C-alpha positions in Angstrom: 0.0 0.0 0.0 1.4 3.4 -1.0 1.5 6.6 1.1 -1.1 8.0 -1.3 -3.4 5.1 -0.6 -3.1 5.6 3.2 -4.0 9.3 2.8 -7.3 8.6 1.0 -10.3 10.3 2.7 -13.3 8.4 4.0 -15.3 9.5 0.9 -12.5 8.4 -1.4 -12.3 5.0 0.3 -16.1 4.6 0.1 -16.0 5.4 -3.6 -13.2 2.9 -4.1 -15.2 0.2 -2.3 -18.2 0.9 -4.4 -16.1 0.6 -7.6 -14.6 -2.7 -6.3 -18.1 -4.2 -5.7 -19.1 -3.1 -9.3 -16.1 -5.1 -10.5 -16.8 -8.1 -8.4 -20.4 -8.4 -9.4 -19.2 -8.8 -13.0 -17.2 -11.8 -11.9 -19.2 -13.4 -9.1 -22.8 -13.9 -8.1 -23.7 -11.0 -5.8 -24.7 -13.4 -3.0 -21.2 -14.9 -3.1 -19.4 -11.6 -2.6 -18.0 -11.1 1.0 -16.5 -8.1 2.7 -13.3 -10.1 2.8 -13.4 -10.2 -1.1 -13.9 -6.4 -1.2 -11.2 -5.6 1.3 -8.7 -7.9 -0.5 -9.4 -6.3 -3.9 -9.0 -2.9 -2.3 -5.7 -3.9 -0.6 -6.9 -3.2 2.9 -7.9 -5.2 5.9 -11.5 -6.1 6.6 -11.3 -4.0 9.7 -10.2 -1.0 7.6 -13.2 -1.5 5.3 -15.6 -1.6 8.3 -14.3 1.8 9.4 -15.9 3.3 6.3 -19.0 1.0 6.1 -20.4 -0.3 9.4 -21.9 -3.4 7.8 -22.1 -5.3 4.5 -25.7 -4.0 4.1 -24.4 -0.4 4.3 -21.9 -1.2 1.6 -24.6 -2.6 -0.7 -26.8 0.4 0.0 -24.0 2.7 -1.2 -23.5 0.5 -4.3 -27.2 0.7 -5.1 -27.3 4.4 -4.6 -24.4 4.7 -7.0 -26.2 2.7 -9.7 -29.4 4.6 -9.2 -27.6 8.0 -9.6 -25.8 6.9 -12.7 -28.8 5.4 -14.5 -31.2 8.2 -13.7 -28.7 10.9 -14.5 -28.1 9.3 -18.0 -31.9 9.2 -18.6 -32.3 12.8 -17.6 -29.4 13.8 -19.9 -31.0 12.0 -22.8 -34.3 13.7 -22.2 -32.6 17.1 -22.1 -30.8 16.5 -25.4 -33.7 14.9 -27.3 -36.8 17.0 -27.8 -38.4 14.3 -30.0 -40.1 11.7 -27.8 -39.5 8.8 -30.2 -35.8 9.6 -30.5 -35.8 9.9 -26.7 -37.2 6.4 -26.3 -34.7 4.9 -28.7 -31.8 6.7 -27.0 -33.0 5.5 -23.6 -33.3 1.9 -24.7 -29.9 1.8 -26.3 -28.3 3.7 -23.4 -29.7 1.1 -20.9 -28.5 -1.7 -23.1 -25.0 -0.2 -23.3 -24.9 0.3 -19.5 -25.8 -3.3 -19.0 -23.2 -4.5 -21.5 -20.5 -2.4 -19.9 -21.6 -3.4 -16.3 -23.0 -6.9 -16.6 -22.9 -7.3 -12.9 -25.4 -4.5 -12.3 -28.4 -6.5 -13.7 -27.5 -9.4 -11.5 -27.3 -7.2 -8.5 -30.6 -5.5 -9.2 -32.4 -8.8 -9.7 -30.7 -10.2 -6.5 -31.9 -7.3 -4.4 -35.5 -7.5 -5.8 -35.6 -11.2 -4.9 -34.7 -10.6 -1.3 -37.6 -11.4 1.1 -36.7 -8.6 3.5 -37.1 -4.8 3.1 -33.5 -3.6 3.5 -32.2 -0.2 2.2 -30.6 -1.7 -0.9 -33.8 -3.4 -1.9 -35.7 -0.2 -1.3 -33.3 1.7 -3.5 -33.7 -0.9 -6.3 -37.5 -0.6 -6.1 -37.2 3.3 -6.2 -35.0 3.1 -9.2 -37.5 0.9 -11.1 -40.4 3.3 -10.1 -38.5 6.4 -11.2 -37.3 4.8 -14.4 -40.9 3.7 -15.3 -42.3 7.1 -14.4 -39.8 8.8 -16.8 -40.7 6.3 -19.5 -44.4 7.1 -19.1 -43.8 10.8 -19.3 -42.0 10.3 -22.6 -44.7 8.1 -24.0 -47.4 10.6 -22.9 -45.4 13.3 -24.7 -45.5 11.2 -27.8 -49.3 11.0 -27.5 -49.5 14.8 -27.0 -47.5 15.3 -30.2 -49.7 12.7 -32.0 -46.8 10.5 -32.9 -48.3 7.8 -30.7 -51.9 6.7 -30.7 -54.2 8.1 -28.0 -55.4 4.6 -27.2 -51.9 3.4 -26.2 -51.7 2.3 -22.5 -48.6 4.2 -21.5 -48.2 2.3 -18.3 -48.3 -1.0 -20.0 -45.9 0.2 -22.7 -43.4 1.3 -20.1 -43.6 -2.1 -18.5 -43.0 -3.7 -21.9 -40.0 -1.4 -22.6 -38.4 -2.5 -19.3 -39.3 -6.1 -19.7 -37.9 -6.3 -23.2 -34.6 -4.9 -21.9 -34.6 -7.3 -18.9 -35.2 -10.3 -21.1 -32.4 -9.3 -23.5 -30.0 -8.7 -20.7 -30.8 -11.9 -18.7 -30.7 -14.2 -21.8 -27.4 -12.7 -22.8 -25.9 -13.2 -19.3 -27.2 -16.8 -19.2 -25.6 -17.5 -22.6 -22.4 -15.9 -21.4 -22.5 -13.5 -24.4 -22.8 -9.9 -23.2 -21.9 -8.6 -26.7 -25.4 -9.9 -27.7 -26.9 -7.0 -25.7 -25.4 -4.5 -28.0 -26.1 -6.5 -31.2 -29.7 -7.2 -30.6 -30.8 -4.0 -28.8 -31.5 -2.0 -32.0 -33.6 -4.8 -33.5 -35.6 -5.3 -30.3 -36.2 -1.6 -30.0 -37.5 -1.4 -33.6 -40.0 -4.2 -32.8 -41.1 -2.4 -29.6 -41.6 0.9 -31.5 -43.6 -0.7 -34.3 -45.8 -2.2 -31.6 -46.6 1.0 -29.8 -47.0 3.0 -33.0 -49.6 0.5 -34.4 -51.5 0.0 -31.2 
């Protein structure tokens, strides 16, 4: 460990730990990752890690907050840059696919949290992310209706669920096949099918 490493602030150590977990979930099942694994990858003792996070749950909460901030910030950026609702939907779909391809451990982590029977902070954040994501999608779909590029009869809530479900199916099948490159390859074609469906409703 270098002198620079020793001088890292608590915030920097926390950011480092979050980055390490993001790496580990790309290699291991989230349920298999221990604080010992995280500390070892960081090059610190487990006791040193617990000085920055009082528990494993606190560490996972920080990781989920990081994912939530990243994903929602990207969606907001797309909406700010794309005035056309259909271009916005396509950009959101492809950005989500690209994020999953770059960080294949994140979908595993999100699904893992949603499957937990308890109501811990990390699961709550995962649920909030899904709600906020779906709400943004509905707003864009409703904007499409207002601009008359989408039919007034379209059920925007159902369409938002379909959008998310299509992405989830693509990501999970690609992960199961061990072929994350498939996410990028097939995302444009799947989006085209989705768009044709909501335009012709």
